[in-house]
C-alpha positions in Angstrom: 2.7 7.1 -36.0 2.5 5.8 -32.8 -0.7 4.1 -32.5 -3.0 3.9 -29.4 -2.5 0.3 -29.0 1.4 0.8 -30.0 1.5 3.5 -27.0 -0.5 1.8 -24.6 1.6 -1.7 -25.0 5.0 0.4 -24.7 3.7 2.2 -21.3 2.4 -1.3 -19.9 5.4 -2.5 -21.2 4.7 -5.5 -23.4 5.6 -4.2 -26.3 8.0 -6.5 -27.7 10.4 -3.7 -28.8 10.2 -0.6 -26.6 8.7 -2.1 -23.4 11.2 -3.3 -21.3 13.4 0.1 -21.8 9.8 1.9 -21.0 9.5 0.6 -17.9 13.3 0.9 -16.9 12.8 4.8 -17.5 9.4 4.8 -15.6 10.7 2.6 -12.6 14.1 5.4 -13.1 11.7 8.4 -12.7 9.7 6.6 -9.7 13.0 6.1 -7.6 14.0 9.7 -8.6 10.8 11.3 -7.3 11.1 9.3 -4.1 14.6 9.9 -3.4 13.9 14.1 -4.2 10.8 13.9 -2.1 13.0 12.7 0.9 15.7 15.3 0.2 13.2 18.1 0.5 12.0 16.7 4.0 15.8 18.1 4.8 15.8 20.8 7.8 18.0 22.4 5.2 17.0 25.0 2.9 16.0 23.3 -0.7 18.5 23.4 -3.2 17.7 24.3 -6.3 18.7 21.2 -7.9 15.8 19.3 -6.2 13.7 22.0 -7.2 14.8 21.7 -10.7 14.7 17.7 -10.5 10.9 17.9 -8.9 10.1 19.8 -12.1 11.3 17.7 -14.1 9.4 14.5 -12.4 6.6 16.7 -12.5 6.5 17.2 -16.4 7.5 13.5 -17.0 4.3 11.7 -14.4 2.3 14.1 -16.5 3.0 13.5 -19.5 2.9 9.7 -18.9 -0.6 10.5 -17.7 -1.5 12.5 -20.5 -0.2 9.3 -22.9 -2.1 6.8 -20.7 -5.5 8.6 -20.8 -5.1 8.9 -24.6 -4.3 5.4 -25.8 -6.4 3.7 -23.1 -8.9 1.5 -24.7 -12.0 3.1 -22.4 -10.7 6.7 -21.6 -13.2 7.3 -18.8 -12.4 3.7 -17.5 -8.6 4.8 -17.1 -9.4 8.1 -15.6 -11.7 7.2 -12.5 -9.9 3.5 -12.3 -7.4 2.7 -9.4 -4.3 3.3 -11.5 -5.9 6.3 -13.1 -6.1 7.9 -9.7 -2.9 7.3 -8.7 -1.1 8.4 -12.0 -3.0 11.1 -11.4 -2.1 11.8 -7.8 1.8 11.0 -8.8 1.7 14.8 -10.2 -1.3 16.8 -9.1 -0.1 17.6 -5.7 3.4 18.8 -6.8 1.4 21.1 -9.4 -0.9 22.5 -6.8 2.5 23.2 -4.7 4.4 24.8 -7.6 0.7 27.1 -8.3 -0.4 27.6 -4.6 2.4 28.2 -2.4 -0.2 28.1 0.7 0.4 25.9 3.6 -2.9 24.2 2.8 -0.9 22.8 -0.4 2.2 22.3 1.2 0.4 20.1 3.4 -1.4 18.5 0.2 2.3 17.4 -0.7 2.0 14.5 1.3 -0.4 12.3 -1.2 3.2 12.2 -3.2 3.7 9.4 -1.1 1.2 7.5 -3.6 3.4 7.4 -5.9 5.4 4.3 -4.3 2.1 2.6 -5.5 3.1 3.1 -9.2 5.5 0.3 -8.4 3.2 -2.3 -8.5 1.9 -1.3 -11.9 5.2 -2.2 -13.1 6.4 -4.9 -11.4 4.9 -8.4 -12.4 5.6 -10.0 -8.6 3.4 -7.1 -7.6 1.0 -8.1 -10.2 0.4 -11.5 -9.2 0.2 -10.3 -5.1 -2.7 -8.3 -6.4 -4.2 -11.1 -8.4 -3.3 -13.3 -5.3 -5.5 -11.4 -2.9 -8.5 -10.6 -5.6 -8.7 -14.3 -5.4 -9.1 -14.6 -1.6 -10.6 -10.9 -0.8 -14.5 -12.9 0.2 -12.0 -15.5 2.5 -9.9 -12.3 3.3 -12.7 -10.0 4.8 -14.4 -13.1 6.8 -10.8 -13.4 8.6 -10.5 -10.0 8.7 -13.7 -9.3 10.5 -13.1 -12.6 13.1 -9.4 -10.7 13.9 -11.3 -7.1 14.6 -14.0 -9.1 16.9 -10.9 -10.8 18.7 -8.8 -7.6 19.0 -12.4 -5.6 20.6 -13.0 -8.6 23.3 -9.5 -8.6 24.0 -9.7 -4.8 24.5 -12.9 -4.8 26.4 -11.6 -8.2 28.4 -8.5 -6.4 29.4 -11.0 -3.0 30.2 -12.5 -4.9 32.6 -10.1 -6.4 34.8 -7.5 -3.7 34.7 -8.9 -0.5 34.6 -9.7 0.2 38.1 -5.8 -0.9 39.0 -4.4 1.5 35.7 -6.7 4.3 35.1 -4.0 5.7 33.1 -3.4 2.8 30.9 -6.4 0.7 30.2 -8.9 3.8 31.6 -10.8 3.2 28.5 -11.6 0.6 25.8 -9.6 2.5 23.3 -6.3 2.9 25.1 -7.0 -1.3 25.4 -7.3 -1.8 22.0 -3.2 -0.5 21.2 -2.6 -3.0 24.0 -4.4 -5.7 22.3 -3.2 -4.9 18.7 0.4 -4.6 20.3 -0.3 -8.1 22.2 -2.1 -10.1 19.7 0.6 -9.5 16.9 3.2 -10.6 19.3 5.1 -6.7 18.7 4.9 -6.1 22.6 6.2 -2.8 23.1 6.0 -2.6 26.7 4.7 0.7 27.5 1.8 -0.9 29.1 1.8 -4.3 31.3 -0.5 -6.0 33.0 -0.7 -6.2 37.0 -3.9 -8.3 38.1 -4.4 -12.1 38.1 -6.9 -11.7 36.3 -5.6 -9.9 33.6 -2.9 -12.0 33.1 -5.0 -15.4 32.8 -7.6 -13.6 30.4 -4.5 -12.8 28.3 -3.5 -16.2 27.9 -7.0 -17.4 27.2 -7.3 -14.9 24.5 -4.0 -15.3 23.2 -4.3 -19.1 22.4 -7.6 -18.1 20.1 -6.9 -15.2 19.2 -3.0 -15.9 17.6 -4.9 -18.4 14.8 -7.5 -16.1 13.7 -4.6 -13.3 13.2 -2.8 -15.7 11.4 -5.1 -17.3 9.1 -4.6 -14.3 7.0 -0.9 -15.0 6.2 -1.9 -18.5 5.3 -4.8 -17.5 2.8 -2.3 -15.3 1.2 0.2 -17.8 1.2 -2.1 -20.3 -0.3 -3.1 -17.7 -3.2 0.2 -16.6 -4.6 1.1 -20.7 -4.6 -1.9 -21.2 -6.9 -1.2 -17.7 -8.6 2.7 -18.9 -9.3 1.0 -22.5 -10.7 -1.6 -20.6 -12.9 1.5 -18.8 -14.6 3.9 -21.4 -14.6 1.1 -23.3 -17.2 0.7 -20.2 -18.8 4.2 -20.3 -19.3 4.2 -23.8 -20.4 0.7 -23.4 -22.9 3.1 -20.4 -24.5 5.9 -22.5 -24.9 4.1 -25.2 -26.2 2.2 -23.2 -28.8 
């Protein structure tokens, strides 16, 4: 008889005998779900085989959720956890779509894109990235707040210099925020540009400070990922030594 602990290990891929196969099946069904969802957005009428595939995916994710809930060490904890909610939303919108075929529920199908988040459950590398973000959450929060302040100051400054010359493009701070994001991230779509000398000088000054602030999160994440790799390497060496 399959125990809760064994079922939990199989679903998480840690079971020595069936874990790897279970992960491969879950990833395969997830890829199928994303492909079917993309095909269902085509302008032609949805073929019957796509509907059948949707039903298969719905049943699979519903059964997976039920098994995870049953096997979880804390069922309440799993149900209200981040991954528990992701697992639930992987099939609930489709279930509502087939049960209540209304426009409101049809729009709710957009939530199905949350299925892509399930890849993070099955991928060890993404797990390391999640651990890295957890380690630097305080530093990352400070850096993101600083970046937000720089973006706002850039938007206000460019509004001061350009709003009178280009009221349609820079008429409000909200319009200027789009320019600030596109400029400080070095995307530069070219849909709006500066015409006043003061605006151009201000942009040069704000870029010197702003690019450094915006680049800080990249350095933080890189350093945290390196620490996660070193930690995994030490753990693997310890396992082999034991």
